[in-house]
C-alpha atoms as a printed R data frame, in Angstrom:
    type eleno elety resid chain resno       x       y      z
1   ATOM     1    CA   MET     A     1 -47.245  -1.378 23.609
2   ATOM     2    CA   SER     A     2 -47.221   0.404 20.113
3   ATOM     3    CA   PHE     A     3 -46.242   3.523 18.776
4   ATOM     4    CA   GLN     A     4 -50.198   4.599 19.051
5   ATOM     5    CA   ASN     A     5 -49.601   4.531 23.083
6   ATOM     6    CA   PHE     A     6 -47.570   7.632 22.606
7   ATOM     7    CA   ASN     A     7 -50.697   9.711 21.906
8   ATOM     8    CA   LEU     A     8 -48.358  11.791 19.030
9   ATOM     9    CA   ASP     A     9 -49.524  13.076 16.692
10  ATOM    10    CA   ALA     A    10 -51.571  11.560 13.734
11  ATOM    11    CA   ASN     A    11 -48.996  13.057 11.088
12  ATOM    12    CA   LEU     A    12 -46.658  11.799 13.076
13  ATOM    13    CA   LEU     A    13 -47.888   8.361 13.728
14  ATOM    14    CA   LYS     A    14 -48.083   7.596  9.750
15  ATOM    15    CA   ALA     A    15 -44.802   8.511  8.985
16  ATOM    16    CA   ILE     A    16 -44.153   6.280 11.638
17  ATOM    17    CA   GLU     A    17 -45.648   3.496  9.877
18  ATOM    18    CA   ALA     A    18 -44.604   4.861  6.336
19  ATOM    19    CA   SER     A    19 -41.134   3.735  7.574
20  ATOM    20    CA   ASN     A    20 -42.304  -0.009  8.635
21  ATOM    21    CA   PHE     A    21 -41.802   1.216 12.491
22  ATOM    22    CA   THR     A    22 -44.183  -1.576 14.086
23  ATOM    23    CA   GLN     A    23 -43.279  -1.407 17.381
24  ATOM    24    CA   PRO     A    24 -40.909   0.711 19.747
25  ATOM    25    CA   THR     A    25 -38.038  -0.206 20.931
26  ATOM    26    CA   ASP     A    26 -36.834  -0.955 24.376
27  ATOM    27    CA   ILE     A    27 -35.469   2.788 24.353
28  ATOM    28    CA   GLN     A    28 -38.051   4.298 22.743
29  ATOM    29    CA   ARG     A    29 -40.825   2.666 25.095
30  ATOM    30    CA   GLU     A    30 -38.665   3.710 28.349
31  ATOM    31    CA   ALA     A    31 -37.640   7.414 26.735
32  ATOM    32    CA   ILE     A    32 -39.824   8.574 25.048
33  ATOM    33    CA   PRO     A    33 -42.948   8.995 27.993
34  ATOM    34    CA   PRO     A    34 -40.877  11.233 30.112
35  ATOM    35    CA   ILE     A    35 -40.052  13.012 27.573
36  ATOM    36    CA   LEU     A    36 -43.446  13.895 26.278
37  ATOM    37    CA   ASN     A    37 -44.088  14.566 29.914
38  ATOM    38    CA   GLY     A    38 -40.791  17.298 29.908
39  ATOM    39    CA   ARG     A    39 -38.793  15.623 32.204
40  ATOM    40    CA   ASP     A    40 -35.391  15.837 31.780
41  ATOM    41    CA   ILE     A    41 -33.630  12.336 31.283
42  ATOM    42    CA   MET     A    42 -30.490  10.944 30.728
43  ATOM    43    CA   ALA     A    43 -30.271   7.490 28.816
44  ATOM    44    CA   SER     A    44 -28.206   4.664 27.760
45  ATOM    45    CA   ALA     A    45 -28.182   1.828 25.344
46  ATOM    46    CA   GLN     A    46 -26.450  -0.082 22.934
47  ATOM    47    CA   THR     A    47 -25.789   1.571 19.320
48  ATOM    48    CA   GLY     A    48 -28.541   0.569 16.921
49  ATOM    49    CA   THR     A    49 -31.396   0.212 19.372
50  ATOM    50    CA   GLY     A    50 -33.079   3.789 17.944
51  ATOM    51    CA   LYS     A    51 -32.094   6.235 20.328
52  ATOM    52    CA   THR     A    52 -32.584   8.555 17.707
53  ATOM    53    CA   ALA     A    53 -35.926   7.811 17.086
54  ATOM    54    CA   ALA     A    54 -36.004   8.080 21.032
55  ATOM    55    CA   PHE     A    55 -35.516  12.325 20.986
56  ATOM    56    CA   VAL     A    56 -36.964  13.241 17.712
57  ATOM    57    CA   LEU     A    57 -40.642  12.197 18.109
58  ATOM    58    CA   PRO     A    58 -41.108  13.410 20.817
59  ATOM    59    CA   ALA     A    59 -39.018  16.673 20.077
60  ATOM    60    CA   LEU     A    60 -41.300  16.749 16.872
61  ATOM    61    CA   GLN     A    61 -44.457  16.450 18.822
62  ATOM    62    CA   ARG     A    62 -43.408  19.247 21.108
63  ATOM    63    CA   LEU     A    63 -43.024  21.822 17.986
64  ATOM    64    CA   LEU     A    64 -46.292  21.117 17.066
65  ATOM    65    CA   THR     A    65 -47.846  23.566 19.681
66  ATOM    66    CA   PRO     A    66 -47.115  26.658 18.018
67  ATOM    67    CA   THR     A    67 -44.757  28.760 20.665
68  ATOM    68    CA   LYS     A    68 -45.520  32.306 21.909
69  ATOM    69    CA   LYS     A    69 -42.239  33.675 22.267
70  ATOM    70    CA   LYS     A    70 -40.742  35.586 19.405
71  ATOM    71    CA   GLY     A    71 -37.413  35.568 17.079
72  ATOM    72    CA   ASN     A    72 -35.428  33.383 14.815
73  ATOM    73    CA   GLY     A    73 -33.697  31.040 17.117
74  ATOM    74    CA   PRO     A    74 -34.429  27.486 16.979
75  ATOM    75    CA   ARG     A    75 -36.987  25.805 19.402
76  ATOM    76    CA   VAL     A    76 -34.856  22.571 19.554
77  ATOM    77    CA   LEU     A    77 -30.584  22.236 19.443
78  ATOM    78    CA   VAL     A    78 -29.231  18.892 18.929
79  ATOM    79    CA   LEU     A    79 -25.661  18.643 19.645
80  ATOM    80    CA   THR     A    80 -23.673  16.136 18.043
81  ATOM    81    CA   PRO     A    81 -20.180  14.938 17.759
82  ATOM    82    CA   THR     A    82 -19.548  14.574 14.409
83  ATOM    83    CA   ARG     A    83 -21.124  16.025 10.749
84  ATOM    84    CA   GLU     A    84 -21.870  12.225 10.707
85  ATOM    85    CA   LEU     A    85 -24.528  12.284 13.539
86  ATOM    86    CA   ALA     A    86 -25.518  15.092 12.548
87  ATOM    87    CA   MET     A    87 -26.424  13.642  9.044
88  ATOM    88    CA   GLN     A    88 -28.113  10.747 10.824
89  ATOM    89    CA   VAL     A    89 -30.533  13.060 13.200
90  ATOM    90    CA   ASN     A    90 -31.412  15.055 10.267
91  ATOM    91    CA   ASP     A    91 -32.495  11.929  8.315
92  ATOM    92    CA   ASN     A    92 -34.394  10.973 11.513
93  ATOM    93    CA   ILE     A    93 -36.063  14.558 11.323
94  ATOM    94    CA   ARG     A    94 -36.934  14.265  7.248
95  ATOM    95    CA   GLN     A    95 -38.505  11.107  7.876
96  ATOM    96    CA   PHE     A    96 -40.753  11.507 10.505
97  ATOM    97    CA   GLY     A    97 -41.707  14.832 10.037
98  ATOM    98    CA   ARG     A    98 -42.543  14.373  6.368
99  ATOM    99    CA   PHE     A    99 -46.178  14.468  6.566
100 ATOM   100    CA   SER     A   100 -45.729  17.897  9.016
101 ATOM   101    CA   ARG     A   101 -43.965  21.229  8.203
102 ATOM   102    CA   PHE     A   102 -41.237  21.648 10.291
103 ATOM   103    CA   THR     A   103 -37.843  24.291  9.384
104 ATOM   104    CA   ASN     A   104 -34.716  22.515 10.556
105 ATOM   105    CA   GLY     A   105 -30.873  22.541  9.545
106 ATOM   106    CA   SER     A   106 -27.223  21.646 10.409
107 ATOM   107    CA   VAL     A   107 -24.298  23.939 11.889
108 ATOM   108    CA   VAL     A   108 -21.350  21.655 11.292
109 ATOM   109    CA   GLY     A   109 -17.765  21.592 10.660
110 ATOM   110    CA   GLY     A   110 -15.861  21.226  7.305
111 ATOM   111    CA   MET     A   111 -18.915  23.284  5.486
112 ATOM   112    CA   PRO     A   112 -19.051  26.896  4.553
113 ATOM   113    CA   TYR     A   113 -20.080  29.641  6.709
114 ATOM   114    CA   PRO     A   114 -22.467  31.736  4.524
115 ATOM   115    CA   PRO     A   115 -25.431  28.897  3.871
116 ATOM   116    CA   GLN     A   116 -25.359  28.329  7.965
117 ATOM   117    CA   MET     A   117 -25.394  32.348  8.591
118 ATOM   118    CA   LYS     A   118 -28.356  32.282  6.152
119 ATOM   119    CA   LEU     A   119 -30.382  29.736  7.915
120 ATOM   120    CA   LEU     A   120 -29.084  31.121 11.475
121 ATOM   121    CA   ARG     A   121 -31.194  34.360 10.244
122 ATOM   122    CA   GLN     A   122 -34.417  32.488  9.445
123 ATOM   123    CA   PRO     A   123 -37.149  31.167 12.142
124 ATOM   124    CA   LEU     A   124 -35.948  27.822 12.809
125 ATOM   125    CA   ASP     A   125 -37.915  24.552 14.826
126 ATOM   126    CA   LEU     A   126 -34.660  22.371 15.086
127 ATOM   127    CA   LEU     A   127 -30.975  22.772 14.702
128 ATOM   128    CA   VAL     A   128 -28.495  19.950 14.658
129 ATOM   129    CA   ALA     A   129 -25.243  21.155 15.620
130 ATOM   130    CA   THR     A   130 -21.646  20.198 16.187
131 ATOM   131    CA   PRO     A   131 -20.221  22.192 19.612
132 ATOM   132    CA   GLY     A   132 -17.481  23.890 17.978
133 ATOM   133    CA   ARG     A   133 -19.286  25.283 14.863
134 ATOM   134    CA   LEU     A   134 -21.832  26.602 16.599
135 ATOM   135    CA   MET     A   135 -19.361  28.175 19.340
136 ATOM   136    CA   ASP     A   136 -18.080  30.099 15.989
137 ATOM   137    CA   HIS     A   137 -20.950  31.888 14.899
138 ATOM   138    CA   MET     A   138 -22.828  31.958 18.440
139 ATOM   139    CA   GLU     A   139 -18.836  34.144 19.198
140 ATOM   140    CA   SER     A   140 -19.833  36.189 16.019
141 ATOM   141    CA   GLY     A   141 -23.466  36.987 17.505
142 ATOM   142    CA   ARG     A   142 -25.629  34.796 15.195
143 ATOM   143    CA   VAL     A   143 -27.233  32.718 17.324
144 ATOM   144    CA   ASP     A   144 -30.449  33.276 19.242
145 ATOM   145    CA   PHE     A   145 -31.450  30.819 21.958
146 ATOM   146    CA   SER     A   146 -34.164  33.008 23.477
147 ATOM   147    CA   ARG     A   147 -37.091  30.417 21.946
148 ATOM   148    CA   LEU     A   148 -35.355  27.304 23.008
149 ATOM   149    CA   GLU     A   149 -37.064  24.652 24.774
150 ATOM   150    CA   ILE     A   150 -35.325  21.876 24.197
151 ATOM   151    CA   LEU     A   151 -31.426  20.759 24.404
152 ATOM   152    CA   ILE     A   152 -30.132  17.208 23.578
153 ATOM   153    CA   LEU     A   153 -27.115  16.118 23.892
154 ATOM   154    CA   ASP     A   154 -26.345  13.157 21.458
155 ATOM   155    CA   GLU     A   155 -23.270  10.520 22.122
156 ATOM   156    CA   ALA     A   156 -22.830  12.701 25.041
157 ATOM   157    CA   ASP     A   157 -19.608   9.962 25.808
158 ATOM   158    CA   ARG     A   158 -18.564  10.659 22.464
159 ATOM   159    CA   MET     A   159 -18.529  14.317 22.288
160 ATOM   160    CA   LEU     A   160 -16.585  14.636 25.574
161 ATOM   161    CA   ASP     A   161 -13.624  12.205 24.589
162 ATOM   162    CA   MET     A   162 -13.333  14.456 21.930
163 ATOM   163    CA   GLY     A   163 -12.551  17.616 24.291
164 ATOM   164    CA   PHE     A   164 -16.194  19.249 23.793
165 ATOM   165    CA   VAL     A   165 -16.262  19.613 27.521
166 ATOM   166    CA   ASP     A   166 -16.618  23.166 27.755
167 ATOM   167    CA   ALA     A   167 -18.114  24.425 24.731
168 ATOM   168    CA   VAL     A   168 -20.656  21.799 25.698
169 ATOM   169    CA   LYS     A   169 -20.832  23.861 29.104
170 ATOM   170    CA   MET     A   170 -20.534  27.550 27.322
171 ATOM   171    CA   ILE     A   171 -24.055  26.557 24.618
172 ATOM   172    CA   ALA     A   172 -26.317  25.262 27.851
173 ATOM   173    CA   LYS     A   173 -25.486  28.547 29.741
174 ATOM   174    CA   ALA     A   174 -26.135  30.632 27.289
175 ATOM   175    CA   THR     A   175 -29.718  28.715 26.552
176 ATOM   176    CA   PRO     A   176 -33.089  29.558 28.747
177 ATOM   177    CA   ALA     A   177 -32.494  27.948 32.180
178 ATOM   178    CA   ASP     A   178 -36.331  26.613 32.226
179 ATOM   179    CA   ARG     A   179 -35.117  24.146 29.063
180 ATOM   180    CA   GLN     A   180 -35.920  20.688 28.965
181 ATOM   181    CA   THR     A   181 -32.738  19.039 29.001
182 ATOM   182    CA   LEU     A   182 -32.252  15.542 26.981
183 ATOM   183    CA   LEU     A   183 -28.802  13.352 27.282
184 ATOM   184    CA   PHE     A   184 -28.242  10.350 25.374
185 ATOM   185    CA   SER     A   185 -24.713   8.240 25.758
186 ATOM   186    CA   ALA     A   186 -23.333   4.930 25.546
187 ATOM   187    CA   THR     A   187 -22.578   4.460 28.913
188 ATOM   188    CA   LEU     A   188 -23.807   6.949 32.394
189 ATOM   189    CA   GLU     A   189 -20.667   7.154 33.718
190 ATOM   190    CA   GLY     A   190 -17.061   9.319 34.718
191 ATOM   191    CA   LYS     A   191 -17.203  12.582 32.650
192 ATOM   192    CA   VAL     A   192 -20.668  11.973 31.080
193 ATOM   193    CA   LEU     A   193 -22.360  11.411 34.781
194 ATOM   194    CA   THR     A   194 -19.987  14.510 36.047
195 ATOM   195    CA   ILE     A   195 -22.052  16.755 32.934
196 ATOM   196    CA   ALA     A   196 -25.257  15.400 33.504
197 ATOM   197    CA   LYS     A   197 -25.416  16.443 37.171
198 ATOM   198    CA   GLN     A   198 -24.437  20.064 35.818
199 ATOM   199    CA   LEU     A   199 -26.724  20.511 33.238
200 ATOM   200    CA   LEU     A   200 -29.598  18.376 34.033
201 ATOM   201    CA   LYS     A   201 -32.638  19.170 36.638
202 ATOM   202    CA   ASP     A   202 -33.926  15.356 38.016
203 ATOM   203    CA   PRO     A   203 -33.442  13.400 35.445
204 ATOM   204    CA   VAL     A   204 -35.310  10.289 34.560
205 ATOM   205    CA   ARG     A   205 -32.417   7.657 34.272
206 ATOM   206    CA   VAL     A   206 -32.895   4.955 31.766
207 ATOM   207    CA   ALA     A   207 -29.919   2.346 31.741
208 ATOM   208    CA   LEU     A   208 -30.904  -0.811 29.289
209 ATOM   209    CA   ALA     A   209 -27.960  -1.617 28.487
210 ATOM   210    CA   ALA     A   210 -24.054  -1.091 29.184
211 ATOM   211    CA   ASN     A   211 -20.868  -1.380 27.052
212 ATOM   212    CA   THR     A   212 -20.536  -4.817 29.348
213 ATOM   213    CA   VAL     A   213 -23.519  -6.640 27.947
214 ATOM   214    CA   GLN     A   214 -22.363  -8.421 24.772
215 ATOM   215    CA   HIS     A   215 -24.355  -7.299 21.641
216 ATOM   216    CA   ALA     A   216 -27.147 -10.775 21.042
217 ATOM   217    CA   SER     A   217 -27.708 -10.122 17.446
218 ATOM   218    CA   ILE     A   218 -23.988  -9.991 16.640
219 ATOM   219    CA   THR     A   219 -21.880 -12.876 16.224
220 ATOM   220    CA   GLN     A   220 -18.061 -11.898 17.382
221 ATOM   221    CA   ARG     A   221 -14.761 -13.967 16.846
222 ATOM   222    CA   ILE     A   222 -11.401 -13.428 16.157
223 ATOM   223    CA   HIS     A   223  -7.921 -14.721 14.271
224 ATOM   224    CA   HIS     A   224  -4.993 -14.189 15.372
225 ATOM   225    CA   VAL     A   225  -2.523 -13.570 12.643
226 ATOM   226    CA   ASP     A   226   1.327 -14.136 12.339
227 ATOM   227    CA   ASN     A   227   1.481 -10.671 10.651
228 ATOM   228    CA   GLU     A   228   0.621  -8.264  7.850
229 ATOM   229    CA   ASN     A   229   1.064 -10.904  4.901
230 ATOM   230    CA   HIS     A   230  -1.056 -13.635  7.323
231 ATOM   231    CA   LYS     A   231  -3.688 -10.336  8.117
232 ATOM   232    CA   HIS     A   232  -4.382  -9.930  4.414
233 ATOM   233    CA   ASP     A   233  -4.666 -14.137  3.475
234 ATOM   234    CA   VAL     A   234  -7.445 -13.972  6.351
235 ATOM   235    CA   LEU     A   235  -9.464 -10.917  5.199
236 ATOM   236    CA   SER     A   236  -8.860 -12.502  1.665
237 ATOM   237    CA   HIS     A   237 -10.831 -15.248  2.927
238 ATOM   238    CA   TYR     A   238 -13.934 -13.663  3.995
239 ATOM   239    CA   LEU     A   239 -14.390 -11.033  1.036
240 ATOM   240    CA   THR     A   240 -15.524 -13.970 -0.923
241 ATOM   241    CA   SER     A   241 -17.794 -15.238  1.918
242 ATOM   242    CA   GLU     A   242 -21.353 -16.441  0.238
243 ATOM   243    CA   GLU     A   243 -22.649 -14.850  3.378
244 ATOM   244    CA   LEU     A   244 -20.986 -11.782  3.372
245 ATOM   245    CA   ARG     A   245 -23.616  -9.035  1.457
246 ATOM   246    CA   GLN     A   246 -21.619  -5.086  2.469
247 ATOM   247    CA   ALA     A   247 -19.230  -5.163  5.275
248 ATOM   248    CA   VAL     A   248 -17.766  -2.127  6.906
249 ATOM   249    CA   ILE     A   249 -13.414  -2.511  7.477
250 ATOM   250    CA   PHE     A   250 -12.194  -0.733 10.004
251 ATOM   251    CA   THR     A   251  -8.369   0.205  9.989
252 ATOM   252    CA   ALA     A   252  -6.389   2.400 12.400
253 ATOM   253    CA   THR     A   253  -5.726   5.331  9.877
254 ATOM   254    CA   LYS     A   254  -6.619   7.160  6.845
255 ATOM   255    CA   ARG     A   255  -3.876   6.296  4.949
256 ATOM   256    CA   GLY     A   256  -4.078   2.481  5.420
257 ATOM   257    CA   ALA     A   257  -8.114   2.933  4.919
258 ATOM   258    CA   ASP     A   258  -6.815   4.307  1.262
259 ATOM   259    CA   LYS     A   259  -4.121   1.843  0.848
260 ATOM   260    CA   LEU     A   260  -6.565  -1.141  1.357
261 ATOM   261    CA   SER     A   261  -9.741   0.501 -0.273
262 ATOM   262    CA   LYS     A   262  -7.241   0.661 -3.973
263 ATOM   263    CA   THR     A   263  -6.219  -2.954 -3.532
264 ATOM   264    CA   LEU     A   264  -9.416  -4.188 -2.826
265 ATOM   265    CA   ILE     A   265 -10.467  -2.309 -6.197
266 ATOM   266    CA   GLY     A   266  -7.378  -3.964 -7.777
267 ATOM   267    CA   LEU     A   267  -8.408  -7.068 -7.257
268 ATOM   268    CA   GLY     A   268 -11.872  -6.513 -8.204
269 ATOM   269    CA   HIS     A   269 -14.077  -5.538 -4.908
270 ATOM   270    CA   ALA     A   270 -16.236  -2.720 -5.265
271 ATOM   271    CA   SER     A   271 -14.643  -0.936 -2.353
272 ATOM   272    CA   ALA     A   272 -14.343   2.743 -1.007
273 ATOM   273    CA   ALA     A   273 -12.738   4.446  1.413
274 ATOM   274    CA   LEU     A   274 -14.186   6.904  4.237
275 ATOM   275    CA   HIS     A   275 -12.052   8.876  6.515
276 ATOM   276    CA   GLY     A   276 -12.242  12.327  8.350
277 ATOM   277    CA   ASP     A   277  -9.520  13.876  5.312
278 ATOM   278    CA   MET     A   278 -12.538  13.497  2.768
279 ATOM   279    CA   GLY     A   279 -15.189  16.446  2.539
280 ATOM   280    CA   GLN     A   280 -18.568  16.577  3.558
281 ATOM   281    CA   GLY     A   281 -19.843  16.244  0.228
282 ATOM   282    CA   GLN     A   282 -17.569  13.222 -0.413
283 ATOM   283    CA   ARG     A   283 -18.293  11.641  2.736
284 ATOM   284    CA   LYS     A   284 -22.381  11.597  2.134
285 ATOM   285    CA   ARG     A   285 -21.767  10.307 -1.765
286 ATOM   286    CA   THR     A   286 -19.826   7.696 -0.454
287 ATOM   287    CA   VAL     A   287 -21.857   5.991  2.247
288 ATOM   288    CA   GLU     A   288 -24.811   6.852 -0.337
289 ATOM   289    CA   ARG     A   289 -23.378   4.596 -2.689
290 ATOM   290    CA   MET     A   290 -22.715   1.936  0.076
291 ATOM   291    CA   ARG     A   291 -26.547   2.570  1.083
292 ATOM   292    CA   GLY     A   292 -27.410   1.679 -2.578
293 ATOM   293    CA   GLY     A   293 -25.421  -1.205 -2.982
294 ATOM   294    CA   LYS     A   294 -22.778   0.176 -5.176
295 ATOM   295    CA   VAL     A   295 -19.936  -0.430 -2.786
296 ATOM   296    CA   LYS     A   296 -19.633  -3.446 -1.094
297 ATOM   297    CA   PHE     A   297 -16.363  -2.715  1.206
298 ATOM   298    CA   LEU     A   298 -16.379   0.122  2.751
299 ATOM   299    CA   VAL     A   299 -13.157   0.750  4.385
300 ATOM   300    CA   ALA     A   300 -12.915   3.197  7.196
301 ATOM   301    CA   THR     A   301 -11.273   4.792 10.288
302 ATOM   302    CA   ASP     A   302 -13.095   5.350 13.343
303 ATOM   303    CA   VAL     A   303 -15.140   8.361 11.993
304 ATOM   304    CA   ALA     A   304 -17.461   5.886 10.910
305 ATOM   305    CA   ALA     A   305 -17.867   4.230 14.168
306 ATOM   306    CA   ARG     A   306 -20.917   5.806 14.872
307 ATOM   307    CA   GLY     A   307 -23.558   7.349 12.875
308 ATOM   308    CA   LEU     A   308 -23.816   5.201 10.125
309 ATOM   309    CA   ASP     A   309 -26.690   3.131  9.571
310 ATOM   310    CA   ILE     A   310 -26.835   1.043  6.889
311 ATOM   311    CA   ARG     A   311 -29.218  -2.044  6.950
312 ATOM   312    CA   GLY     A   312 -27.554  -4.203  4.606
313 ATOM   313    CA   ILE     A   313 -24.335  -4.390  6.600
314 ATOM   314    CA   SER     A   314 -23.595  -8.251  7.332
315 ATOM   315    CA   HIS     A   315 -20.040  -7.485  8.200
316 ATOM   316    CA   VAL     A   316 -17.839  -5.403 10.435
317 ATOM   317    CA   ILE     A   317 -14.012  -6.161  9.825
318 ATOM   318    CA   ASN     A   318 -11.516  -4.932 12.128
319 ATOM   319    CA   PHE     A   319  -8.796  -4.965  9.928
320 ATOM   320    CA   ASP     A   320  -7.327  -3.345 13.108
321 ATOM   321    CA   LEU     A   321  -7.588  -2.830 16.373
322 ATOM   322    CA   PRO     A   322  -9.208   0.394 17.865
323 ATOM   323    CA   MET     A   323  -7.110   2.213 19.977
324 ATOM   324    CA   VAL     A   324  -9.708   2.845 22.609
325 ATOM   325    CA   ALA     A   325 -11.965  -0.521 23.983
326 ATOM   326    CA   GLU     A   326 -14.798   1.385 23.515
327 ATOM   327    CA   ASP     A   327 -14.875   2.266 19.988
328 ATOM   328    CA   TYR     A   328 -14.631  -1.675 19.491
329 ATOM   329    CA   ILE     A   329 -18.509  -1.634 20.973
330 ATOM   330    CA   HIS     A   330 -19.532   1.232 18.127
331 ATOM   331    CA   ARG     A   331 -17.493  -0.516 15.333
332 ATOM   332    CA   ILE     A   332 -19.457  -3.580 15.673
333 ATOM   333    CA   GLY     A   333 -22.734  -2.117 16.497
334 ATOM   334    CA   ARG     A   334 -22.357  -1.274 12.359
335 ATOM   335    CA   THR     A   335 -23.782  -4.581 11.887
336 ATOM   336    CA   GLY     A   336 -26.870  -6.619 13.375
337 ATOM   337    CA   ARG     A   337 -29.115  -3.392 13.100
338 ATOM   338    CA   GLY     A   338 -32.837  -3.223 13.422
339 ATOM   339    CA   GLY     A   339 -33.216  -6.711 14.621
340 ATOM   340    CA   GLU     A   340 -30.699  -8.458 12.312
341 ATOM   341    CA   GLN     A   341 -28.155 -10.463 12.337
342 ATOM   342    CA   GLY     A   342 -24.331  -9.986 12.292
343 ATOM   343    CA   VAL     A   343 -21.094 -10.613 11.977
344 ATOM   344    CA   ALA     A   344 -18.092  -8.648 13.846
345 ATOM   345    CA   ILE     A   345 -14.743 -10.526 12.839
346 ATOM   346    CA   SER     A   346 -11.131  -8.889 14.472
347 ATOM   347    CA   LEU     A   347  -8.034  -9.594 12.851
348 ATOM   348    CA   VAL     A   348  -5.102  -9.716 16.299
349 ATOM   349    CA   ALA     A   349  -2.173  -9.586 15.567
350 ATOM   350    CA   SER     A   350   0.321 -10.103 18.803
351 ATOM   351    CA   SER     A   351   1.381  -6.443 19.249
352 ATOM   352    CA   ASP     A   352  -2.480  -6.190 19.670
353 ATOM   353    CA   ARG     A   353  -2.950  -8.367 22.706
354 ATOM   354    CA   GLY     A   354  -3.246  -5.414 25.047
355 ATOM   355    CA   LYS     A   355  -5.995  -3.864 22.844
356 ATOM   356    CA   LEU     A   356  -7.690  -7.395 22.982
357 ATOM   357    CA   ALA     A   357  -6.975  -7.605 26.610
358 ATOM   358    CA   GLY     A   358  -9.119  -4.055 26.932
359 ATOM   359    CA   ILE     A   359 -11.900  -4.981 24.811
360 ATOM   360    CA   GLU     A   360 -12.493  -8.010 26.821
361 ATOM   361    CA   ARG     A   361 -12.125  -6.553 30.184
362 ATOM   362    CA   LEU     A   362 -14.710  -4.088 28.869
363 ATOM   363    CA   THR     A   363 -17.390  -6.508 27.192
364 ATOM   364    CA   GLY     A   364 -16.967  -8.791 30.067
365 ATOM   365    CA   ASN     A   365 -16.084 -11.759 27.505
366 ATOM   366    CA   LYS     A   366 -13.607 -13.603 26.381
367 ATOM   367    CA   LEU     A   367 -14.308 -13.390 22.379
368 ATOM   368    CA   ALA     A   368 -14.454 -16.499 20.529
369 ATOM   369    CA   ARG     A   369 -11.296 -17.456 18.634
370 ATOM   370    CA   GLU     A   370 -11.566 -19.314 15.497
371 ATOM   371    CA   VAL     A   371  -9.127 -20.606 12.917
372 ATOM   372    CA   ILE     A   372  -9.424 -21.458  9.410
373 ATOM   373    CA   PRO     A   373  -8.178 -24.128  7.771
374 ATOM   374    CA   GLY     A   374  -4.911 -23.654  5.813
375 ATOM   375    CA   LEU     A   375  -5.061 -20.162  7.432
376 ATOM   376    CA   GLU     A   376  -3.876 -21.774 10.450
377 ATOM   377    CA   PRO     A   377  -0.925 -19.498 12.615
378 ATOM   378    CA   THR     A   378   2.381 -20.900 12.892
379 ATOM   379    CA   VAL     A   379   2.043 -20.002 16.929
380 ATOM   380    CA   SER     A   380   0.237 -20.312 20.217
381 ATOM   381    CA   GLU     A   381  -1.764 -17.274 21.221
382 ATOM   382    CA   GLN     A   382   0.310 -17.040 24.123
383 ATOM   383    CA   ARG     A   383   3.644 -16.901 22.349
384 ATOM   384    CA   GLY     A   384   5.047 -14.490 19.755
385 ATOM   385    CA   ALA     A   385   4.385 -14.728 15.827
386 ATOM   386    CA   ARG     A   386   6.769 -16.088 13.037
387 ATOM   387    CA   LYS     A   387   7.562 -14.384 10.088
388 ATOM   388    CA   ARG     A   388   5.135 -15.870  7.741
389 ATOM   389    CA   PRO     A   389   6.181 -16.378  4.210
390 ATOM   390    CA   ASN     A   390   4.356 -16.265  0.822
391 ATOM   391    CA   ASN     A   391   2.743 -12.217  0.158
392 ATOM   392    CA   LYS     A   392   0.524 -12.435 -2.546
393 ATOM   393    CA   TRP     A   393  -0.916  -9.524 -1.270
394 ATOM   394    CA   LYS     A   394   2.695  -7.296 -2.095
395 ATOM   395    CA   LYS     A   395   4.912  -7.951 -4.965
396 ATOM   396    CA   SER     A   396   7.115  -5.478 -4.433
397 ATOM   397    CA   LYS     A   397  10.436  -6.026 -1.762
398 ATOM   398    CA   PRO     A   398  10.498  -4.385  1.297
399 ATOM   399    CA   LYS     A   399  12.380  -1.373  2.111
400 ATOM   400    CA   VAL     A   400  16.352  -1.279  2.546
401 ATOM   401    CA   ALA     A   401  15.369  -0.141  6.353
402 ATOM   402    CA   PHE     A   402  13.586  -3.196  7.375
403 ATOM   403    CA   LYS     A   403  14.879  -5.668  5.787
404 ATOM   404    CA   GLN     A   404  16.398  -7.859  8.478
405 ATOM   405    CA   ARG     A   405  13.491  -7.149 10.633
406 ATOM   406    CA   PRO     A   406  10.519  -9.592 10.754
407 ATOM   407    CA   ASN     A   407   6.842  -8.760  9.275
408 ATOM   408    CA   ASN     A   408   5.042  -8.187 12.276
409 ATOM   409    CA   ALA     A   409   7.733  -5.819 14.066
410 ATOM   410    CA   ARG     A   410   6.544  -2.322 14.689
411 ATOM   411    CA   ARG     A   411   8.033   0.294 12.051
412 ATOM   412    CA   ARG     A   412   8.651   3.059 13.739
413 ATOM   413    CA   THR     A   413   6.779   5.438 10.578
414 ATOM   414    CA   SER     A   414   4.282   8.300 12.270
415 ATOM   415    CA   LYS     A   415   1.076   7.647 10.275
416 ATOM   416    CA   LYS     A   416  -1.475  10.676 10.771
417 ATOM   417    CA   ALA     A   417  -4.375   9.168 12.861
418 ATOM   418    CA   ALA     A   418  -8.167   8.852 12.156
């Protein structure tokens, strides 16, 4: 099958060709036809499989037919959980709409209100929004949904996990009852399935791959580490690997991302941090530097686990395992995109055994254990880790309060979570 089979407008096909897309992905083949036929749809697929284009292309096709309804509100509304995902959707809209005339914009948190207020007063084809900021504008009477034809819930599982259940319901209630509703999610279970039953009408279900399916294009392996010193040594080994082109290194906290990035810069590596405390403009510039090859190592919190689409990323390194097993799936999905091969490496301390067990239960796979010659852990996985000497990353002495504590002991300091 080719994109020609969808009977899309010639200008959309021209944009697809200019984007070097030759054949639709599985999710696009399954989702685009029923969307074009006006059906509601609930779809799940692995990250990096082209879900965004699966709803952007049919939405743009719909917009090429003029509406008779009067007003300034959007004809298509896309709800996303984060600013980064909103940026990705808008990038796709611009990419595929480059040879057509569409008006689109974003209403997201962390950005000034006046430009968004001006945007909402103008005739609009597509609006991409995060639920919280859109609710702010709705409560002030600035949003007109009288022309809305399609409501799209992107990354619905993450949106609900972030506590936007009530906001999504209220937004949907404010839209016309005869709208078309499209729901895309990594999973179709639990809260996602519940809200789908409430908001969708006789939906077509497309479930190509659940989280339990291993990413075929990603080589996954773990290294057991004795403590923080050992973890840095293993990381250092991979930073100089010839096969590593660019990497996203995930940490558990914002402070940890900043600290590790500064350490890498001090060692002469082109590194940058990315986390939720950074302003939208700063985060966008950091991503563009990564995309342009000026940053080799992006040290990030889970704010980058979804929505970061950079083809050059060859490795994902979990310096810290995620608190939630599902986030592991999204983290490693930053590599192995667009048919390329990727590598995902996780550094696992003895305190991470529970998290690792949760990841392996979710994926249904026992991750491959690997050992680097000369950097072997001092004890087996089943036993605890002992103190490992020779910390060449930290030259300062440990604080007095922890002098008698082994390096791998849990420190009772509060860290601001990502």
